[in-house]
N, C-alpha and C positions, 0 to 999 in steps of 0.2 A: 832542424827540418820538420819536426813535429808541429812546432808553432806555425810554420809556413803552411803546412798541409791543413791545419785546423782553420787558419784564416781563409784558405781557399774554399773549404767546405762551407764556412759561414757565409762567404760571398755567393756561393752557388745557391744556398738556401734563400738568401735575400732575392737573388735573381728569379728563383722559382716562385716566391711569394708575389713578386711584382708581376710576373707573367700570369699568375692565377687571377690577380686583381684586374688586369687588363681584359682577360677573358670574361670575368664576371660583369665588368662594366659594359662590355660589348653585348652580352646576353641581356642585361637589364635594359639597355637602350632598345633592343629588339622587342622585349616584353612590353616596355612602356607604350609602344605604338599601338598595341592591342590589349592593353590592361583592362579597359572597360568590358570588352567582350569576354576576357578570361574570368573576370570576377562574376559576370552573369552566368557563365558556364559552370563555375565552381558552385554557385548557389543551386543551379538546376540539378547538377550531379548529386549534390548533398540530398536534395529532396527525393530524387529518384532512388538513391541508395537506401534512404530511410523507408520509402514505400516498399521496395523489394525485400528489405529486412523484415518489415512487418508482415508481408505476405509469406515469407519463408517461415517465420516464427508461428504464424497462424496454422500453417500446414503441419509444422512439427508437433504442436500441441493439439492438433485436430480441433481447433477453435472455430468460433463463429463470431461474426460482427454483431454486436448488440444493437437493439433498437433503443434510441434515446428519445423518450416521449416528453410531452409537455403536460402540465396539470399538477395535481396533488403529488407530492413527493412519494415515490414508491420504488421498490426493488423486487424483481421477479426472476429468480434463477432456478431452473430445474436441472438436476443432475450436474451440479457445479463441482469442479475438481480444483485443488490447489495446483497451479501450473508447474511447481517445482517437484511435485511428487509423481511417482510412476503411474501413468494412466491405467496400466493393466491391473495394478494391485490396490490402488487407492479406492476407498469407498466414497462415492459421489453423494453430495447432500443437496437438499433443496432449501431455498430461502424465499419467503413471501412476506414483504413488509409494505405497509401503507394502504392496502386495500381494505382488509377487515381488521387487521391488527397492526399496531405501530411498533410494538416491542415484543421481542422473543426472549424468554428466559430459558436457558439451556442448562440442564443438570446431567448427572451421569458420573461414572467412576473416574478416578485418576487415570491418566494416560488413555482416556477413552475417546479423545478427538475433539474436545470442546474448544481448546485454544486454536487448533488447526482450523476449525469451523469459522471462528472469528477472523483469523488471518485470511482465510479464503475469501470471505465476503469483502473485507476491506481492500484486498489486493485486486480482486476482480472489478470492483467499482472504480478504482483508480485507473486500471488498464482500460476499462470501457470509456471513461471520460478523457483518456489520452489518445483515443483513436486506435486502440489495439483490439485485435480479436481476443476473445476470452475462452477459457477452457470450460465451456458449458455445453452439455449434450442436448438439452431440451430447450424450454422457453427461456428467452434471454432479453429482458426489458428492464429499463430503469429511467428515472427522470434525472435531470441535472441536480448534482449535489454541490453546495457551495463549500462545505468542509466535511472532513472525516476526523472525528476525535476518538482517541483510544487510550486505554490504560491496560496495557498487557505487560506482564513481567514485573519484577521488583527492582526498584532503584534505591535500595537502602544504602545510605552513605554516612560513614562516621565523619568524614571531612566536612560534609555539608550539614551535619547534625540532623540527618533524616532517618527516622526509624522506618520499618516496613509500612506501618500505618500512615505516618506523616508523609511519606513519599507518594502513597496513593492519594491522600487527601489533597496534596498540592496540585496533582493532576486533575482531580475531580473539581476543585474550585475553579480552575481555568476552564474546564469544560462547561460547567453550569453558568459561568459568566458570559459565555460566547455562543452557545447553541441557539439555533432558530429552526424554522420549519423547513429549511433546506439542508439540514445537517444529518449526519449519520454518526451515532455514538456506539463504540465497541468497548465493553468493559469486561475484563476477565477477573473472576472471583471477587465481585463487588462486596465491599464491606469487610474484606479479609484483613488480618493482621491486628485484630482487636477482640474484645469480648464478643462472643457470638450474638448475644441479645442486642448489644449496642450496634454491632455490624448490620444485623438484620433491619433494625429501625432506620439506620442511616440509608441503607439500600432502598428501602421502601419510599423514604422521603425523596431520594434522588430520582427514582423511577416515576413517582407522581409528578415531580417537577418537569421531567422530560416530556411527559404526556401533556402537561399544561402548555409547554413550549411547542407542541406538535412536532417533536423530534423523533426520528426513527432510531431504534436502539436494539442491539443484540447483547445480552448480558449472560455470563455464565455464573453458576453458584453451586454450593453444596448445602446451603441453608434450607432446611425443610419448610420453615415458616414462609420463606420467600416463594416456594412452589405453591403453597396454600394461598398466599397473597395473589399470585398470578391467576389462580382459578377464579378468585373473587372479582377480578377486574376484567371488564369486557374488551379492553384495549390491549391486553397481554396474551400472547400465545405461549403455552407451556410446551417445551420440547425436551427430549432426553436422548442421550447417547447410550448405546448398549454394546457389550462385547459380543463378537461372533465366537462363541465358545468352541465351535468346530474348527 
């Protein structure tokens, strides 16, 4: 009697499956008649949903829509904040590139905000060029950027036979091979991972090359000679992070 009951259950499941397929077929035939209109609606709803999402996000970060200008490559952000950090406690920073100075060298203490400054600039530029509002409280203008190149963090790898220095060098080689006058370059601790004198010389050569290519750049460093180098060059702006000791 168990075998008979089992066979009956199996037959009922088959009947259920067949009924489901009949219903799905019927529904598909109904949809087929209006499929073109449904596809158009889907595309329109996707666009509308994205627009509303951008608007809600702009309101959440208290952002503004940037002005995308034409002409010489430049970036102008006043009181820019990293969008992932608490707007009430984060210290806003300014960035001005392409008008008087093409490169900013940023020095300052460890854990002083240099890398956050780099990431803020890169992320806000990408957001602006993607049609998003950005977390900038003051002036907010930039021109079109074809590429943003960066070397932030350490990708040391035993498996790939990369030391700290060689991992940085592989990135830098790719950067100098591809930059142009529409590029932005963000370099964290340039020339690090090797002898300080050699690192400084390498950093100076790269910065000079970026200038020749008319590339915008923001570079962080602890090297004293690099700060002196910046003072001597009229295309570099020296900047520094300080701790709020209070």
